[in-house]
C-alpha positions in Angstrom: -2.5 -9.4 -17.2 -5.5 -7.2 -16.7 -3.8 -4.4 -14.8 -0.8 -3.8 -12.5 -1.8 -4.0 -8.9 -0.2 -2.8 -5.7 0.3 -6.0 -3.6 1.3 -5.8 0.1 3.0 -9.0 1.3 4.3 -9.6 4.8 7.5 -11.7 5.2 9.1 -11.5 1.7 12.6 -12.6 2.7 11.9 -16.4 2.3 9.4 -19.0 1.4 6.0 -18.2 -0.2 6.5 -14.5 0.4 9.7 -14.3 -1.5 8.4 -16.5 -4.3 5.2 -14.4 -4.6 7.1 -11.1 -4.5 9.5 -12.2 -7.3 6.8 -13.5 -9.6 4.5 -10.6 -9.0 7.3 -8.1 -9.9 8.1 -10.2 -13.0 4.4 -9.7 -14.0 4.6 -6.0 -13.6 2.9 -5.5 -10.3 4.1 -3.1 -7.6 5.1 -5.0 -4.5 5.4 -3.7 -1.0 7.2 -6.3 1.2 7.9 -6.4 4.9 11.2 -7.8 6.3 12.8 -7.8 9.7 16.5 -6.9 8.9 18.1 -4.1 6.9 20.0 -6.7 4.9 16.8 -8.3 3.8 15.4 -4.9 3.0 18.3 -4.1 0.6 18.0 -7.5 -1.0 14.2 -7.1 -1.6 14.4 -3.6 -3.0 17.3 -4.7 -5.2 14.9 -7.1 -7.0 13.3 -4.1 -8.8 14.4 -0.5 -8.2 11.1 0.9 -9.5 8.4 -1.4 -8.2 9.7 -3.1 -5.0 9.1 -1.1 -1.8 10.5 -2.6 1.4 9.5 -1.8 5.0 11.1 -3.0 8.2 8.3 -4.5 10.2 7.6 -7.2 12.8 3.9 -8.1 12.6 3.8 -8.3 16.4 4.5 -4.5 16.6 0.9 -3.3 16.2 1.7 0.4 16.5 4.3 0.2 13.7 1.8 -1.7 11.5 -0.6 1.3 11.5 2.3 3.7 10.7 3.5 1.5 7.8 0.0 1.2 6.3 -0.3 5.0 6.4 3.1 5.5 4.9 2.3 3.1 2.0 -1.0 4.8 1.2 0.6 8.2 0.9 4.0 7.2 -0.6 3.2 4.3 -2.9 -0.6 4.5 -3.3 -3.8 2.5 -2.6 -3.2 -1.1 -1.6 -5.1 -3.5 -3.9 -4.1 -6.8 -2.3 -2.9 -7.7 1.1 -1.2 -11.1 1.5 -0.8 -12.1 5.1 2.2 -14.5 4.7 4.4 -13.8 7.7 4.2 -16.7 10.1 6.1 -19.7 11.4 5.5 -23.2 12.7 5.9 -24.4 16.3 6.5 -28.1 16.8 6.0 -29.8 20.2 3.8 -32.1 22.2 1.3 -29.9 24.0 2.1 -31.2 27.5 5.8 -30.4 26.9 5.3 -27.0 25.2 5.4 -23.8 27.4 2.4 -21.5 27.3 4.7 -18.7 26.2 5.1 -20.6 22.9 1.4 -20.7 22.1 1.2 -17.0 22.9 4.1 -16.3 20.5 2.5 -18.5 17.9 -0.8 -16.7 18.0 0.9 -13.3 18.2 2.6 -13.8 14.9 0.2 -16.1 13.0 -3.2 -14.7 14.2 -2.9 -11.3 15.9 -0.3 -10.1 13.5 -2.5 -11.0 10.5 -5.6 -9.4 12.1 -3.6 -6.2 12.8 -2.5 -6.0 9.2 -6.1 -6.5 8.0 -7.4 -3.8 10.3 -4.7 -1.4 9.1 -5.5 -1.8 5.4 -9.2 -2.3 5.6 -10.5 1.3 6.0 -8.9 2.3 2.6 -10.2 -0.8 0.9 -13.7 -0.2 2.3 -13.7 3.4 1.2 -12.6 2.4 -2.3 -15.1 -0.5 -2.4 -12.5 -2.9 -3.7 -9.7 -5.1 -2.5 -8.5 -8.6 -1.9 -7.2 -10.0 1.4 -5.3 -13.3 1.1 -4.5 -15.1 4.4 -1.9 -17.9 4.1 -3.2 -20.6 6.4 -2.2 -24.3 5.9 -3.6 -27.7 5.3 -3.0 -27.7 9.1 -6.1 -25.4 9.3 -8.2 -28.5 8.4 -6.1 -31.6 9.2 -4.0 -32.2 12.3 -0.9 -34.2 13.3 0.5 -34.9 16.7 3.1 -32.4 17.7 1.8 -29.3 16.0 -1.2 -28.4 18.2 -0.1 -24.8 18.7 0.5 -24.3 15.0 -2.8 -26.0 13.9 -4.7 -24.0 16.5 -3.3 -20.7 15.1 -4.2 -21.7 11.5 -7.7 -23.0 12.4 -8.2 -19.6 14.1 -7.0 -17.7 11.0 -9.2 -19.8 8.7 -12.3 -19.1 10.8 -11.5 -15.4 11.0 -11.0 -15.3 7.2 -14.2 -17.1 6.4 -16.2 -14.7 8.7 -14.5 -11.7 7.3 -15.3 -12.7 3.7 -19.0 -12.5 4.7 -18.6 -9.1 6.4 -16.8 -7.6 3.5 -18.8 -9.1 0.6 -21.1 -6.0 0.5 -18.1 -3.8 -0.2 -16.7 -5.8 -3.1 -13.7 -6.9 -1.0 -12.7 -10.5 -1.4 -11.1 -12.6 1.3 -9.4 -15.9 0.5 -7.7 -18.3 3.0 -5.0 -20.1 1.0 -4.1 -23.4 2.6 -0.9 -25.0 1.2 0.2 -28.5 1.8 3.9 -29.5 2.0 6.1 -27.1 0.0 9.8 -26.6 -0.3 10.0 -23.6 2.0 11.9 -23.1 5.3 8.7 -24.0 7.4 10.1 -27.4 8.6 13.7 -26.2 8.6 15.2 -23.1 10.0 11.9 -21.3 10.5 10.4 -23.9 12.8 10.5 -23.5 16.6 10.8 -26.8 18.4 10.1 -27.3 22.0 12.5 -29.7 23.8 11.3 -33.3 24.5 10.9 -34.1 28.2 8.3 -36.9 28.6 9.3 -40.4 27.4 5.6 -41.5 27.2 5.3 -39.6 23.9 8.4 -41.1 22.3 6.7 -43.9 20.3 4.0 -41.6 18.9 6.0 -38.5 18.2 9.7 -39.3 17.4 8.8 -40.9 14.0 6.7 -37.8 13.1 9.6 -35.5 14.0 12.2 -37.6 12.2 10.1 -37.8 9.0 9.5 -34.1 9.0 13.2 -33.3 9.3 14.1 -35.8 6.6 11.5 -34.5 4.1 12.5 -30.8 4.6 13.6 -29.4 1.3 12.2 -32.4 -0.6 8.5 -31.7 -0.3 6.2 -32.1 -3.3 5.1 -28.5 -3.6 7.0 -25.8 -5.6 6.8 -22.3 -4.1 7.1 -20.7 -7.5 4.0 -22.6 -8.8 2.2 -21.6 -5.6 3.0 -18.0 -6.4 1.6 -18.4 -9.9 -1.6 -19.9 -8.4 -1.9 -16.9 -6.0 -1.4 -14.4 -8.9 -4.1 -16.2 -10.8 -6.3 -16.0 -7.7 -5.7 -12.2 -7.6 -6.9 -11.8 -11.2 -10.2 -13.7 -10.5 -13.4 -11.7 -10.5 -15.0 -14.1 -8.1 -12.3 -15.7 -5.9 -13.1 -18.5 -3.5 -13.2 -18.1 0.3 -10.8 -21.2 0.6 -8.2 -22.4 -1.8 -6.1 -25.5 -1.1 -2.6 -25.7 -2.8 -1.0 -29.1 -3.5 -2.3 -32.6 -4.2 -1.3 -33.7 -0.7 -3.5 -31.0 0.9 -6.3 -32.0 -1.5 -6.3 -35.7 -0.6 -5.7 -35.2 3.2 -8.5 -32.6 3.5 -10.9 -34.8 1.5 -10.1 -37.7 3.9 -10.7 -35.5 6.9 -14.1 -34.3 5.5 -15.2 -37.9 4.7 -14.2 -39.0 8.3 -16.0 -36.1 9.8 -19.1 -36.8 7.8 -19.1 -40.4 9.0 -18.5 -39.4 12.6 -21.5 -36.9 12.4 -23.7 -39.7 11.1 -22.5 -42.1 13.8 -23.5 -39.7 16.6 -26.6 -38.2 14.9 -29.1 -39.7 17.4 -27.2 -38.3 20.4 -26.8 -35.0 18.6 -30.5 -34.7 18.0 -31.4 -35.8 21.5 -30.7 -32.4 22.9 -33.5 -30.5 21.1 -36.2 -29.2 23.4 
């Protein structure tokens, strides 16, 4: 390893966040992790009494985010890497899902991530170095019926990430959107919020999708520890990508999407060009 870094990860009590925190500590990095309960805080800091620093934080509490970032800079030191991992999945047919659920989905997955970025960015910009990793999803490229709110939030974060990578390039700050496929995390299990079904018209389309997702939960192809190793390799890169897919399922599904999109663009090219003055 080139040098120990200070890595700030949101949501370290489960899933990718927990796996990344453990593997980063094992490699000698300092890890600051956010959790939402005092029990989770104790468990995280117990991983390494010297290099694991836990903070109680809900990413929807914007005022607290700024406080925590300030505390970290003074108590632990400069943040080298921010990993926006905190997030969850909402499942539900759009017509059946309350507006409050999409607001909550964006509050956590988008606005929380942006607030974290805004809190750490002044320090990174002054130092002219840093790396921001936003955990998106293959659902920021491909879509499935029943996760419109989730895909919408991840498409948004993907777009913000890519734009930000261009804004921060002059300051030697890298931004990477990491888009995992299906991994053995709690995403489709206890972490998922499911809106109740109410319209029978959608049964034929959606019930098989919901059933398959529940059955596959815990048996997905992706290994979170291997994802953590991939992200640690990414952190060491001198020239990291703006987008990184994780998992062969994400790779094949995104390639299919890009191919279909290319064909659709060609099919409608004449109409597209017809609007030029």
